[in-house]
C-alpha positions as CSV (number, residue, x, y, z in Angstrom):
1,X,-112.9,45.1,-207.1
2,X,-112.7,41.3,-206.5
3,X,-109.3,39.7,-206.2
4,X,-108.4,37.2,-209.0
5,X,-109.4,33.7,-208.2
6,X,-106.5,31.5,-207.0
7,X,-106.2,27.9,-208.0
8,X,-107.9,25.6,-205.5
9,X,-105.6,23.6,-203.2
10,X,-104.6,20.4,-204.9
11,X,-104.0,18.1,-201.9
12,X,-105.8,17.3,-198.7
13,X,-102.7,18.4,-196.7
14,X,-102.8,21.8,-198.5
15,X,-106.5,22.2,-197.9
16,X,-106.1,21.5,-194.2
17,X,-103.2,23.9,-194.0
18,X,-105.2,26.7,-195.6
19,X,-108.2,25.9,-193.4
20,X,-106.1,26.2,-190.2
21,X,-104.6,29.5,-191.4
22,X,-108.1,30.8,-192.1
23,X,-109.3,29.7,-188.7
24,X,-106.3,31.4,-186.9
25,X,-106.8,34.6,-189.0
26,X,-110.4,34.7,-187.9
27,X,-109.5,34.1,-184.3
28,X,-106.8,36.8,-184.1
29,X,-108.7,39.4,-186.0
30,X,-111.9,38.8,-184.0
31,X,-110.0,38.9,-180.7
32,X,-108.6,42.3,-181.6
33,X,-111.9,43.7,-182.7
34,X,-113.8,42.4,-179.7
35,X,-111.1,43.6,-177.3
36,X,-111.8,47.1,-178.7
37,X,-115.5,46.6,-178.3
38,X,-115.5,45.1,-174.8
39,X,-113.3,47.8,-173.3
40,X,-115.9,50.4,-174.2
41,X,-118.6,48.4,-172.4
42,X,-116.4,48.0,-169.3
43,X,-115.4,51.7,-169.3
44,X,-119.1,52.6,-169.6
45,X,-119.8,50.7,-166.4
46,X,-116.8,52.1,-164.5
47,X,-115.5,55.5,-165.7
48,X,-117.3,57.1,-168.7
49,X,-120.2,58.3,-166.6
50,X,-117.8,60.2,-164.3
51,X,-115.6,61.6,-167.1
52,X,-118.0,62.4,-169.9
53,X,-121.4,62.7,-168.2
54,X,-120.7,63.9,-164.6
55,X,-123.6,64.0,-162.2
56,X,-122.6,64.8,-158.6
57,X,-126.1,64.2,-157.2
58,X,-126.5,60.6,-158.5
59,X,-123.6,58.7,-160.1
60,X,-126.1,56.1,-161.6
61,X,-127.4,58.9,-163.9
62,X,-123.9,59.3,-165.4
63,X,-123.7,55.5,-165.9
64,X,-127.1,55.7,-167.6
65,X,-125.8,58.3,-170.1
66,X,-122.6,56.2,-170.7
67,X,-124.7,53.2,-171.5
68,X,-126.8,55.3,-173.9
69,X,-123.6,56.0,-175.8
70,X,-122.7,52.3,-175.6
71,X,-126.1,51.5,-177.2
72,X,-125.5,54.0,-180.0
73,X,-122.9,51.7,-181.4
74,X,-125.4,48.9,-181.7
75,X,-127.6,51.1,-184.0
76,X,-124.7,51.5,-186.4
77,X,-124.0,47.7,-186.5
78,X,-126.9,46.8,-188.8
79,X,-125.8,49.5,-191.2
80,X,-122.3,48.1,-191.2
81,X,-123.7,44.6,-191.6
82,X,-125.6,45.7,-194.8
83,X,-122.7,47.6,-196.3
84,X,-119.9,45.1,-195.6
85,X,-122.2,42.2,-196.2
86,X,-123.0,43.5,-199.7
87,X,-119.3,44.2,-200.3
88,X,-118.2,40.8,-199.0
89,X,-120.8,38.9,-201.0
90,X,-120.1,40.8,-204.2
91,X,-116.3,41.2,-204.1
92,X,-114.9,38.8,-201.5
93,X,-114.5,38.4,-197.8
94,X,-110.8,39.5,-197.4
95,X,-111.1,43.2,-198.3
96,X,-114.2,43.6,-196.1
97,X,-112.4,42.1,-193.1
98,X,-109.3,44.3,-193.4
99,X,-111.5,47.4,-193.6
100,X,-113.5,46.5,-190.5
101,X,-110.4,45.9,-188.5
102,X,-108.9,49.3,-189.5
103,X,-112.1,51.1,-188.6
104,X,-112.3,49.5,-185.2
105,X,-108.7,50.1,-184.4
106,X,-108.4,53.7,-185.3
107,X,-111.7,54.7,-183.5
108,X,-110.7,52.8,-180.4
109,X,-107.2,54.4,-180.3
110,X,-108.7,57.8,-180.7
111,X,-111.1,57.2,-177.7
112,X,-108.0,56.8,-175.6
113,X,-106.9,60.3,-176.6
114,X,-110.2,62.1,-176.0
115,X,-110.3,65.0,-173.6
116,X,-113.0,64.8,-170.9
117,X,-116.0,67.0,-170.4
118,X,-114.2,69.0,-167.7
119,X,-111.6,69.9,-170.4
120,X,-113.6,70.6,-173.5
121,X,-117.2,70.6,-172.4
122,X,-120.0,69.3,-174.6
123,X,-117.5,68.3,-177.4
124,X,-116.2,65.5,-175.3
125,X,-119.4,63.4,-175.3
126,X,-120.1,64.4,-178.9
127,X,-116.7,63.0,-180.0
128,X,-117.3,59.9,-177.9
129,X,-120.6,59.3,-179.6
130,X,-119.0,59.8,-183.1
131,X,-116.2,57.3,-182.4
132,X,-118.6,54.8,-180.9
133,X,-120.7,55.0,-184.2
134,X,-117.6,54.2,-186.2
135,X,-116.8,51.3,-183.9
136,X,-120.4,50.0,-184.3
137,X,-120.2,50.4,-188.1
138,X,-117.0,48.4,-188.3
139,X,-118.0,45.6,-186.0
140,X,-121.3,45.3,-187.9
141,X,-119.4,43.8,-190.8
142,X,-116.7,41.9,-188.8
143,X,-118.4,38.9,-187.3
144,X,-120.1,37.7,-190.5
145,X,-116.9,37.8,-192.5
146,X,-114.7,36.2,-189.8
147,X,-117.2,33.4,-189.4
148,X,-117.4,32.8,-193.1
149,X,-113.6,32.6,-193.6
150,X,-113.5,29.9,-190.9
151,X,-116.6,27.9,-192.0
152,X,-116.1,28.1,-195.7
153,X,-112.5,26.9,-195.5
154,X,-113.4,24.1,-193.0
155,X,-112.9,20.4,-194.0
156,X,-116.1,18.3,-194.5
157,X,-117.7,17.4,-191.2
158,X,-115.7,19.9,-189.2
159,X,-117.5,23.2,-189.8
160,X,-118.7,23.5,-186.3
161,X,-115.2,23.0,-184.8
162,X,-113.6,25.4,-187.3
163,X,-116.5,27.9,-187.0
164,X,-115.9,28.2,-183.3
165,X,-112.5,29.9,-183.9
166,X,-114.0,33.5,-184.3
167,X,-116.0,32.8,-181.2
168,X,-112.8,31.8,-179.4
169,X,-111.4,35.1,-180.6
170,X,-114.4,36.8,-178.9
171,X,-113.4,35.1,-175.6
172,X,-109.8,36.0,-176.0
173,X,-110.8,39.6,-176.6
174,X,-112.9,39.5,-173.5
175,X,-110.1,38.0,-171.5
176,X,-107.7,40.7,-172.7
177,X,-110.1,43.6,-172.1
178,X,-111.3,42.5,-168.6
179,X,-107.9,41.5,-167.4
180,X,-106.3,44.9,-168.4
181,X,-109.3,46.7,-166.9
182,X,-109.0,44.6,-163.7
183,X,-105.4,45.9,-163.4
184,X,-106.3,49.6,-164.1
185,X,-109.4,49.4,-161.9
186,X,-107.2,48.5,-158.9
187,X,-105.5,51.9,-159.2
188,X,-106.6,54.6,-156.8
189,X,-109.6,56.6,-158.2
190,X,-107.4,59.6,-159.0
191,X,-105.1,57.6,-161.2
192,X,-107.9,55.6,-162.8
193,X,-109.9,58.6,-163.8
194,X,-107.0,60.7,-164.9
195,X,-104.8,58.4,-167.0
196,X,-105.5,54.7,-166.1
197,X,-108.6,54.3,-168.1
198,X,-106.8,55.4,-171.3
199,X,-104.3,52.5,-171.2
200,X,-106.6,49.8,-172.6
201,X,-107.7,52.0,-175.5
202,X,-104.2,53.0,-176.5
203,X,-102.9,49.4,-176.3
204,X,-105.2,48.5,-179.1
205,X,-102.8,50.1,-181.6
206,X,-100.3,47.2,-181.1
207,X,-103.1,44.6,-181.4
208,X,-104.4,46.1,-184.6
209,X,-101.0,45.9,-186.3
210,X,-100.8,42.2,-185.5
211,X,-104.4,41.6,-186.7
212,X,-103.8,43.4,-190.0
213,X,-100.6,41.5,-190.7
214,X,-102.4,38.2,-190.4
215,X,-105.5,39.2,-192.4
216,X,-103.5,40.6,-195.3
217,X,-102.2,37.0,-195.8
218,X,-105.7,35.6,-196.3
219,X,-107.0,34.4,-199.7
220,X,-110.6,34.1,-200.8
221,X,-112.5,31.0,-199.6
222,X,-113.0,28.1,-202.0
223,X,-116.7,28.2,-201.6
224,X,-116.8,31.9,-202.6
225,X,-114.5,31.3,-205.6
226,X,-116.7,28.4,-206.8
227,X,-119.8,30.6,-206.5
228,X,-118.1,33.4,-208.5
229,X,-117.0,31.0,-211.2
230,X,-120.5,29.6,-211.5
231,X,-122.0,33.0,-211.7
232,X,-119.5,34.2,-214.4
233,X,-120.3,31.1,-216.4
234,X,-124.0,31.7,-216.2
235,X,-123.6,35.4,-217.1
236,X,-121.5,34.5,-220.1
237,X,-124.4,32.3,-221.3
238,X,-127.0,35.0,-220.5
239,X,-128.6,32.5,-218.1
240,X,-129.0,34.8,-215.1
241,X,-129.1,38.4,-214.1
242,X,-127.4,38.7,-210.7
243,X,-129.5,40.2,-207.9
244,X,-128.2,42.4,-205.1
245,X,-127.4,40.1,-202.2
246,X,-129.9,41.8,-199.9
247,X,-132.7,41.4,-202.4
248,X,-132.0,37.7,-202.9
249,X,-131.7,37.3,-199.1
250,X,-135.2,38.6,-198.5
251,X,-136.6,36.7,-201.5
252,X,-135.2,33.2,-200.8
253,X,-134.0,33.2,-197.2
254,X,-136.5,35.3,-195.1
255,X,-137.5,32.5,-192.8
256,X,-133.9,31.4,-192.0
257,X,-133.0,35.0,-191.4
258,X,-135.8,35.5,-188.9
259,X,-135.0,32.3,-187.1
260,X,-131.3,33.2,-186.8
261,X,-132.3,36.7,-185.5
262,X,-134.4,35.1,-182.8
263,X,-131.6,32.8,-181.7
264,X,-129.1,35.6,-181.7
265,X,-131.4,37.7,-179.5
266,X,-131.7,35.0,-176.8
267,X,-127.9,34.4,-176.7
268,X,-126.9,38.1,-176.6
269,X,-129.4,39.2,-174.0
270,X,-128.2,36.5,-171.7
271,X,-124.6,37.1,-172.5
272,X,-124.8,40.8,-171.6
273,X,-126.1,40.2,-168.1
274,X,-122.8,38.5,-167.5
275,X,-120.5,40.8,-169.6
276,X,-121.8,44.2,-168.5
277,X,-125.0,44.3,-166.5
278,X,-123.7,42.1,-163.7
279,X,-120.8,44.6,-163.2
280,X,-123.2,47.5,-163.1
281,X,-125.4,45.8,-160.5
282,X,-122.4,44.7,-158.3
283,X,-120.8,48.2,-158.5
284,X,-123.9,50.1,-157.5
285,X,-126.0,47.7,-155.3
286,X,-123.7,45.2,-153.7
287,X,-120.5,45.2,-151.6
288,X,-118.6,42.9,-154.0
289,X,-115.4,44.7,-155.1
290,X,-115.4,45.6,-158.8
291,X,-112.0,43.9,-159.2
292,X,-113.6,40.6,-158.2
293,X,-116.3,40.9,-160.7
294,X,-113.8,41.7,-163.5
295,X,-111.6,38.7,-162.5
296,X,-114.7,36.4,-162.5
297,X,-115.5,37.6,-166.0
298,X,-112.0,37.0,-167.1
299,X,-111.9,33.5,-165.7
300,X,-115.3,32.7,-167.3
301,X,-114.1,34.0,-170.6
302,X,-110.9,32.0,-170.3
303,X,-112.9,28.8,-169.8
304,X,-115.1,29.7,-172.8
305,X,-112.0,29.6,-175.0
306,X,-112.2,25.8,-174.5
307,X,-115.9,25.4,-174.3
308,X,-116.6,27.3,-177.6
309,X,-114.4,24.8,-179.4
310,X,-116.0,21.8,-177.5
311,X,-119.5,22.8,-178.3
312,X,-118.7,23.7,-181.9
313,X,-117.1,20.2,-182.3
314,X,-120.0,18.6,-180.5
315,X,-122.4,20.2,-183.0
316,X,-120.6,18.4,-185.8
317,X,-121.6,15.1,-184.1
318,X,-125.1,15.6,-182.5
319,X,-126.3,18.6,-184.6
320,X,-126.4,22.4,-184.3
321,X,-130.0,22.5,-182.9
322,X,-129.3,20.1,-180.1
323,X,-126.3,22.1,-178.8
324,X,-128.1,25.4,-179.1
325,X,-131.0,24.0,-177.1
326,X,-128.6,22.7,-174.4
327,X,-127.2,26.2,-174.0
328,X,-130.7,27.8,-173.9
329,X,-131.7,25.5,-171.0
330,X,-128.5,26.4,-169.0
331,X,-129.2,30.1,-169.6
332,X,-132.7,29.7,-168.3
333,X,-131.5,27.9,-165.2
334,X,-128.9,30.6,-164.5
335,X,-130.8,33.8,-165.2
336,X,-132.4,34.3,-161.7
337,X,-129.7,32.7,-159.4
338,X,-127.1,34.9,-161.1
339,X,-128.5,38.0,-159.5
340,X,-129.5,36.3,-156.2
341,X,-125.8,35.4,-155.7
342,X,-124.5,38.8,-156.5
343,X,-127.2,40.4,-154.2
344,X,-126.1,38.1,-151.4
345,X,-122.4,39.3,-151.7
346,X,-121.4,35.6,-152.2
347,X,-118.0,36.1,-153.8
348,X,-117.1,32.4,-154.2
349,X,-120.5,31.5,-155.6
350,X,-120.2,34.5,-157.9
351,X,-117.1,32.9,-159.5
352,X,-119.1,29.7,-160.0
353,X,-122.2,31.2,-161.6
354,X,-120.0,33.4,-163.9
355,X,-118.2,30.3,-165.0
356,X,-121.3,28.2,-165.5
357,X,-123.3,30.9,-167.2
358,X,-120.7,32.1,-169.6
359,X,-118.5,29.0,-170.3
360,X,-121.5,26.6,-170.6
361,X,-124.6,28.7,-171.3
362,X,-123.1,31.3,-173.7
363,X,-120.5,28.7,-174.7
364,X,-123.1,26.4,-176.3
365,X,-125.1,29.2,-177.8
366,X,-122.4,31.4,-179.2
367,X,-120.0,28.6,-180.0
368,X,-122.3,27.0,-182.6
369,X,-123.7,30.2,-184.2
370,X,-121.1,30.6,-187.0
371,X,-121.6,27.2,-188.5
372,X,-125.4,27.1,-187.8
373,X,-126.1,30.5,-189.3
374,X,-123.7,30.0,-192.2
375,X,-125.5,26.8,-193.2
376,X,-128.9,28.6,-193.4
377,X,-127.8,30.9,-196.3
378,X,-126.6,30.4,-199.9
379,X,-123.0,31.5,-200.7
380,X,-123.9,34.7,-202.6
381,X,-126.0,36.1,-199.7
382,X,-124.2,34.4,-196.8
383,X,-122.1,37.4,-195.7
384,X,-125.2,39.6,-195.8
385,X,-127.4,37.0,-194.1
386,X,-124.9,36.4,-191.2
387,X,-124.3,40.0,-190.7
388,X,-128.0,40.9,-190.6
389,X,-128.9,37.9,-188.4
390,X,-126.3,39.1,-185.9
391,X,-126.7,42.8,-186.1
392,X,-130.4,43.6,-186.5
393,X,-131.1,42.2,-183.1
394,X,-128.3,44.4,-181.9
395,X,-130.6,47.4,-182.0
396,X,-132.5,45.9,-179.1
397,X,-129.4,44.3,-177.5
398,X,-127.6,47.7,-177.5
399,X,-130.4,49.2,-175.5
400,X,-130.3,46.4,-173.0
401,X,-127.6,47.7,-170.6
402,X,-129.3,51.1,-170.7
403,X,-132.7,49.7,-170.1
404,X,-131.5,47.4,-167.3
405,X,-129.6,50.2,-165.6
406,X,-132.8,52.3,-165.8
407,X,-134.8,49.4,-164.3
408,X,-132.2,49.2,-161.5
409,X,-132.6,52.9,-160.8
410,X,-136.5,52.7,-160.9
411,X,-136.7,49.7,-158.6
412,X,-133.9,50.6,-156.2
413,X,-131.7,47.8,-157.5
414,X,-134.3,45.0,-157.7
415,X,-132.9,42.6,-160.3
416,X,-136.0,40.4,-160.9
417,X,-137.4,42.4,-164.0
418,X,-134.0,42.0,-165.7
419,X,-133.9,38.3,-164.9
420,X,-137.4,37.9,-166.2
421,X,-136.8,39.7,-169.5
422,X,-133.6,37.6,-170.0
423,X,-135.5,34.4,-169.5
424,X,-138.2,35.4,-172.1
425,X,-135.6,36.3,-174.7
426,X,-133.8,33.0,-174.1
427,X,-137.1,31.1,-174.6
428,X,-137.5,33.0,-177.9
429,X,-134.1,31.8,-179.0
430,X,-134.9,28.2,-177.9
431,X,-138.1,28.1,-179.9
432,X,-136.3,29.5,-183.0
433,X,-133.6,26.8,-182.7
434,X,-136.3,24.1,-182.5
435,X,-138.0,25.5,-185.6
436,X,-134.8,25.8,-187.6
437,X,-133.6,23.0,-189.9
438,X,-130.7,20.8,-188.8
439,X,-127.8,21.9,-191.1
440,X,-124.6,20.1,-190.0
441,X,-124.7,17.7,-193.0
442,X,-125.6,20.4,-195.6
443,X,-123.6,20.9,-198.7
444,X,-122.4,24.5,-198.5
445,X,-122.2,24.9,-202.2
446,X,-125.8,23.9,-202.8
447,X,-127.6,25.7,-200.0
448,X,-130.2,27.9,-201.6
449,X,-130.9,25.4,-204.4
450,X,-132.7,22.1,-204.0
451,X,-131.1,21.1,-200.7
452,X,-132.2,24.3,-198.9
453,X,-135.7,23.8,-200.1
454,X,-135.7,20.2,-198.7
455,X,-134.3,21.4,-195.4
456,X,-137.1,23.9,-195.0
């Protein structure tokens, strides 16, 4: 049931205070959820193959199986996006965000307690898959809601800057996950595979408690409250019969949805070669120590904490499309040299390419998405629209680490097919950004009415 509407803030100072609180709540909650999600990806590259899918003849086969489980979570994400998107559009953003955080936290903590295959046999990977599905279902509804809380509270002309806060939370989550795994990965293999890998998962309990405390203090956004009041007034006068959010989305916002999906595909495929695939390539086909790769990822993510905000703020000035296109060009330039540098065991250059690729390439793409995508959809379908735009491409994205690892195995570690596929997906995202309307001056309360039709 929806929470009662609260009175809108009466002064500019009060509006700014609430906007900052909402941005921080988005950042903290997103950091916790993505910490949970990223440690699974890192564990898949380093330990899950050995512990849950042991193969003494060829360790890469175990890694393939682990990445298959990693991909399973992505299949659950669109379902979570539909369910929580509907719930958030009908009844409010807050309850959906609290629920997603709880689901992610409990499932991640339980992964840290799982017995391995050597201890309970086939039930170990079965339970791992089940918990991964719960993770995916929860995170499917997380990003859209966190983005909306930041963007819909943002002051006029600052939606790009405020919308970058959930993305900053993503980078903070990555820094936390890779840094803690960099520590445990430095342990001797016996300690790492017995108890060390569990530490990052069990630590999530503390982070979840902090995230829930902050999210429980949220109130509904003024934009959502205004839409609810307008709908109630229309219903009282028998002027409109409310449609389900997903039905209205496909009726009025099909083109923006497809464009957002294309942009998300390019950004995420490129991002995962840095987040996960580069680690798998380095671990199996180069002499670069895994700790160096994890530290490089941590440094790049730490830089992205600043570049997400920079590019979000820049998009308020020069436009969302321009910033997204800048990021796409950087991603294209980096795709092939990224693997060449790793293949050459060039540790110093590896740090540079990680920083450029993630902090600038992903920084410009991912940093602008909350504001850009939010401004493509009307208020009553916005949660659903954002969630589907981000999560439907996740079906392909979730298979990407598995497919790339299979390509490595088939080609003996030749990275050019992965680099080529990455470049093609980035081009798709670039074209979609070019075709999308510029939205940074849009009135959030009127999107879906006359202004949206003009933008199209």
